[in-house]
C-alpha positions as CSV (number, residue, x, y, z in Angstrom):
1,M,37.6,-63.5,22.0
2,A,34.9,-61.1,23.0
3,Y,37.4,-58.2,22.9
4,L,38.7,-59.2,19.5
5,L,35.2,-59.3,18.1
6,A,34.4,-55.9,19.6
7,L,37.5,-54.4,18.0
8,L,36.6,-56.0,14.6
9,S,33.1,-54.5,15.0
10,A,34.6,-51.1,15.6
11,G,36.5,-51.4,12.4
12,F,33.4,-52.3,10.4
13,Y,31.3,-49.6,12.2
14,G,33.9,-47.0,11.3
15,A,34.0,-48.1,7.7
16,A,30.2,-48.0,7.5
17,D,30.1,-44.5,9.0
18,F,32.8,-43.3,6.6
19,T,30.8,-44.6,3.6
20,G,27.5,-43.2,4.9
21,G,29.1,-39.8,5.6
22,I,30.4,-39.6,2.0
23,V,27.0,-40.5,0.6
24,T,25.0,-38.1,2.8
25,R,27.1,-35.2,1.6
26,R,25.5,-35.7,-1.8
27,A,22.1,-37.3,-1.0
28,A,19.4,-36.9,1.7
29,A,19.8,-38.9,4.8
30,I,16.4,-40.7,4.9
31,P,16.8,-42.5,1.5
32,V,20.4,-43.4,2.3
33,V,19.5,-44.9,5.6
34,L,16.5,-46.7,4.2
35,L,18.5,-48.3,1.4
36,S,21.4,-49.2,3.7
37,Q,19.0,-50.7,6.3
38,A,17.2,-52.7,3.7
39,C,20.5,-54.0,2.4
40,G,21.3,-55.2,5.9
41,L,18.0,-57.0,6.1
42,V,18.7,-58.9,2.9
43,L,22.2,-59.7,4.0
44,V,21.2,-61.2,7.3
45,A,18.2,-63.1,5.7
46,L,20.6,-64.7,3.2
47,A,23.0,-65.6,5.9
48,L,20.5,-67.3,8.3
49,P,20.3,-70.7,6.4
50,F,24.0,-71.1,6.8
51,L,24.2,-70.3,10.5
52,P,23.7,-72.8,13.4
53,A,20.1,-73.5,14.3
54,A,18.7,-70.9,16.8
55,T,15.7,-70.9,19.2
56,P,14.8,-67.2,19.7
57,R,12.1,-66.3,22.2
58,T,9.5,-63.6,21.7
59,A,11.5,-61.3,24.0
60,D,14.6,-61.7,21.9
61,L,12.7,-60.6,18.8
62,W,11.2,-57.7,20.6
63,W,14.6,-56.6,21.9
64,G,15.9,-56.8,18.3
65,A,13.0,-54.7,17.1
66,I,13.6,-52.0,19.7
67,A,17.3,-52.1,18.8
68,G,16.4,-51.6,15.2
69,L,14.3,-48.5,15.9
70,T,16.9,-46.9,18.3
71,G,19.8,-47.8,16.1
72,G,18.1,-46.7,12.9
73,I,17.2,-43.3,14.3
74,G,20.8,-43.0,15.7
75,V,22.3,-43.8,12.3
76,A,20.0,-41.3,10.5
77,L,20.9,-38.6,13.0
78,L,24.6,-39.4,12.7
79,Y,24.5,-39.2,8.9
80,Y,22.6,-35.9,9.0
81,A,25.1,-34.5,11.5
82,L,28.0,-35.6,9.4
83,A,26.3,-33.9,6.4
84,I,25.7,-30.5,8.1
85,G,28.5,-30.4,10.7
86,T,32.2,-30.9,10.9
87,M,33.2,-34.6,10.9
88,S,36.1,-34.0,13.4
89,V,33.5,-32.6,15.9
90,V,30.5,-34.9,15.1
91,A,32.3,-38.2,15.3
92,P,33.8,-38.0,18.8
93,T,30.6,-36.4,20.2
94,T,28.5,-39.3,19.0
95,A,31.0,-41.9,20.1
96,V,31.4,-40.6,23.6
97,A,27.7,-40.3,24.1
98,A,27.2,-43.8,22.7
99,V,29.8,-45.4,25.0
100,A,28.8,-43.5,28.1
101,L,25.2,-44.6,28.3
102,P,25.8,-48.4,28.2
103,V,28.8,-48.2,30.5
104,L,27.0,-46.2,33.1
105,T,24.0,-48.5,32.8
106,S,26.0,-51.7,33.2
107,I,27.8,-50.3,36.2
108,A,24.5,-49.2,37.7
109,L,23.1,-52.7,37.3
110,G,26.0,-54.2,39.2
111,E,28.8,-54.8,36.8
112,R,32.2,-54.1,38.5
113,P,35.1,-54.0,36.1
114,R,38.6,-54.5,37.5
115,L,40.9,-51.5,38.0
116,L,42.9,-52.2,34.8
117,V,39.7,-52.5,32.8
118,M,38.3,-49.3,34.2
119,L,41.6,-47.5,33.4
120,G,41.5,-49.0,29.9
121,M,37.9,-47.8,29.4
122,L,38.8,-44.3,30.5
123,L,41.7,-44.3,28.0
124,G,39.4,-45.7,25.4
125,V,37.0,-42.7,25.8
126,A,40.0,-40.4,25.6
127,A,41.1,-42.1,22.4
128,I,37.6,-41.7,21.0
129,I,37.9,-37.9,21.6
130,L,41.4,-37.6,20.3
131,V,41.0,-39.7,17.2
132,S,38.6,-37.3,15.4
133,R,40.4,-34.1,16.3
134,A,41.9,-32.6,13.2
135,P,43.6,-29.3,12.7
136,R,41.1,-26.7,11.3
137,S,41.8,-23.5,9.6
138,P,39.5,-20.8,10.8
139,S,40.0,-18.9,7.6
140,S,39.1,-21.8,5.3
141,E,36.9,-24.4,7.0
142,E,34.4,-22.4,8.9
143,P,33.5,-20.0,6.1
144,A,33.1,-22.9,3.8
145,L,30.8,-24.7,6.3
146,S,28.8,-21.5,6.8
147,A,28.4,-21.0,3.1
148,A,27.3,-24.6,2.6
149,N,24.7,-24.5,5.4
150,G,23.6,-20.9,4.8
151,R,23.4,-20.3,8.5
152,G,26.6,-18.7,9.5
153,G,28.1,-20.6,12.5
154,Q,24.8,-22.3,13.1
155,G,25.8,-25.4,11.1
156,V,28.4,-26.5,13.5
157,R,26.2,-26.1,16.5
158,T,23.4,-27.9,14.9
159,G,25.7,-30.7,14.0
160,I,26.8,-31.1,17.6
161,G,23.2,-31.2,18.8
162,H,22.3,-34.0,16.3
163,A,25.5,-35.8,17.1
164,L,24.6,-35.9,20.8
165,L,21.1,-37.2,20.0
166,A,22.7,-39.8,17.7
167,G,25.0,-40.9,20.4
168,I,22.1,-41.4,22.9
169,F,20.2,-43.5,20.4
170,V,23.2,-45.5,19.4
171,G,23.9,-46.1,23.1
172,L,20.3,-47.4,23.5
173,F,20.9,-49.6,20.5
174,L,24.0,-51.1,22.1
175,I,22.1,-51.8,25.4
176,T,19.0,-53.3,23.8
177,L,20.8,-55.6,21.4
178,A,22.9,-56.9,24.2
179,Q,19.7,-58.1,26.1
180,T,19.1,-60.9,23.6
181,R,20.1,-64.5,24.5
182,P,22.9,-66.4,22.8
183,E,20.3,-69.1,21.9
184,A,18.5,-66.5,19.7
185,G,21.4,-66.5,17.2
186,M,21.1,-63.8,14.6
187,W,17.3,-63.6,14.6
188,P,17.3,-60.4,16.6
189,L,19.1,-58.7,13.8
190,V,16.3,-59.8,11.5
191,T,13.6,-58.0,13.6
192,D,16.1,-55.2,14.1
193,R,16.2,-54.5,10.3
194,I,12.5,-55.2,9.8
195,A,11.6,-52.5,12.4
196,S,14.1,-50.0,11.0
197,V,13.2,-50.5,7.4
198,G,9.5,-50.3,8.2
199,F,10.0,-47.1,10.2
200,F,12.0,-45.3,7.6
201,A,9.7,-46.5,4.8
202,I,6.8,-44.8,6.7
203,V,8.8,-41.7,7.3
204,A,9.7,-41.5,3.6
205,G,6.1,-42.1,2.6
206,V,4.6,-39.6,5.0
207,G,7.2,-37.0,4.0
208,R,6.8,-37.8,0.3
209,R,10.6,-38.0,0.0
210,S,12.1,-39.1,-3.2
211,L,14.2,-42.3,-2.9
212,R,16.0,-41.7,-6.2
213,M,19.8,-41.3,-6.1
214,P,22.6,-41.9,-8.6
215,V,23.7,-45.5,-9.1
216,R,27.2,-44.7,-7.6
217,L,25.7,-43.3,-4.4
218,A,23.2,-46.1,-4.2
219,T,26.1,-48.6,-4.5
220,L,28.0,-46.8,-1.7
221,A,24.8,-46.9,0.5
222,V,24.5,-50.6,-0.1
223,L,28.1,-51.1,0.8
224,G,27.6,-49.1,4.0
225,G,24.6,-51.1,5.0
226,S,26.5,-54.4,4.5
227,L,29.4,-53.2,6.6
228,D,27.0,-52.0,9.3
229,M,25.3,-55.4,9.4
230,I,28.6,-57.2,9.7
231,A,29.6,-54.9,12.6
232,N,26.2,-55.5,14.3
233,G,26.8,-59.3,14.1
234,L,30.3,-59.1,15.5
235,Y,29.1,-56.8,18.3
236,L,26.1,-59.0,19.1
237,I,28.4,-62.0,19.6
238,A,30.9,-60.0,21.6
239,A,28.3,-58.6,24.0
240,R,26.9,-62.0,24.6
241,I,30.2,-63.7,25.6
242,G,32.0,-60.8,27.3
243,P,31.2,-58.1,29.9
244,L,29.2,-55.2,28.4
245,S,31.1,-52.1,29.5
246,P,34.6,-53.0,28.1
247,V,33.0,-54.6,25.0
248,V,31.1,-51.4,24.3
249,T,34.2,-49.3,24.9
250,L,36.2,-51.3,22.4
251,A,33.4,-51.3,19.8
252,S,33.1,-47.5,20.2
253,L,36.7,-47.0,19.0
254,Y,35.2,-46.9,15.5
255,P,36.3,-43.3,14.7
256,A,39.8,-44.7,14.5
257,S,39.0,-46.7,11.4
258,T,37.1,-43.7,9.9
259,V,40.3,-41.6,10.3
260,L,42.5,-44.3,8.8
261,L,40.1,-44.7,5.8
262,A,40.2,-40.9,5.3
263,R,44.0,-41.1,5.4
264,A,44.1,-44.0,2.9
265,I,41.3,-43.0,0.5
266,L,41.1,-39.2,0.8
267,G,44.8,-38.6,1.5
268,E,44.1,-36.8,4.8
269,R,47.1,-36.6,7.1
270,L,47.1,-37.7,10.7
271,S,47.4,-34.8,13.1
272,A,49.4,-35.0,16.3
273,W,46.1,-35.5,18.2
274,Q,45.2,-38.4,16.0
275,T,48.7,-40.0,16.3
276,A,48.4,-39.7,20.1
277,C,45.0,-41.4,19.8
278,V,46.5,-44.4,18.1
279,V,48.9,-44.9,20.9
280,T,46.2,-44.2,23.5
281,A,43.8,-46.7,21.9
282,L,46.5,-49.4,21.8
283,I,47.3,-48.9,25.5
284,A,43.5,-49.0,26.3
285,V,43.1,-52.3,24.4
286,L,46.1,-53.8,26.3
287,L,44.8,-52.7,29.7
288,I,41.3,-54.0,29.0
289,V,42.6,-57.4,27.8
290,R,45.1,-57.7,30.7
291,G,42.4,-56.8,33.2
């Protein structure tokens, strides 16, 4: 069940990133993240009365708040990287960094996955890298990127730097949220969103950033925030009932759903690399579950 929930969270994370990436191509990252995080807060607050009673401790709420800060910063950096860089480079960079930190931390703390699980995790990381590799035309994409950023080739390099930072913060989010107890229910996600909304409200206020955006973009930002909150809930349950390292690996397969959405909505074709990724990801899932 934990692995199924982790895979479902990957699907929702990928859909949220796809939506956020589209919006931040047309609007600033801070207002988009603030709106999406606020939407997530409203969503989890409305859901709490319908969930089983929970008894969170102060430590659970603090872990949730720390997760909100790290996750919020990670999402903002990711959206910014998607806006200025190449998605086929940014997505796997962030995902690999995000999965490496929790896996290495859990192993350092004594978790010892079985051989099949370890092999599945390695294949999962390979799938993360392969899934976002798309054929690029040097004569078309790079000049367009350069012109859009006004920095020559600097845009791609900057995107990679922000993607690495985003992956580190997302990895910290995955670690901290997993520290909460099952008895805390979904309350850590409440303090998660309170912390992130408060942080980005302060950033927007200090920077005097306009929060206005077209209704269509605001609707997409709200949709992205809803998808992200659903993914967080699924991951939180999975991390509580299953071993952290394989759960994180499966949840970090989210670029696959981003690619599939690009195929379905934008009409992008799957490259040979991406097709190989689908097969690799399926094998990775089977190995982890069998292990």
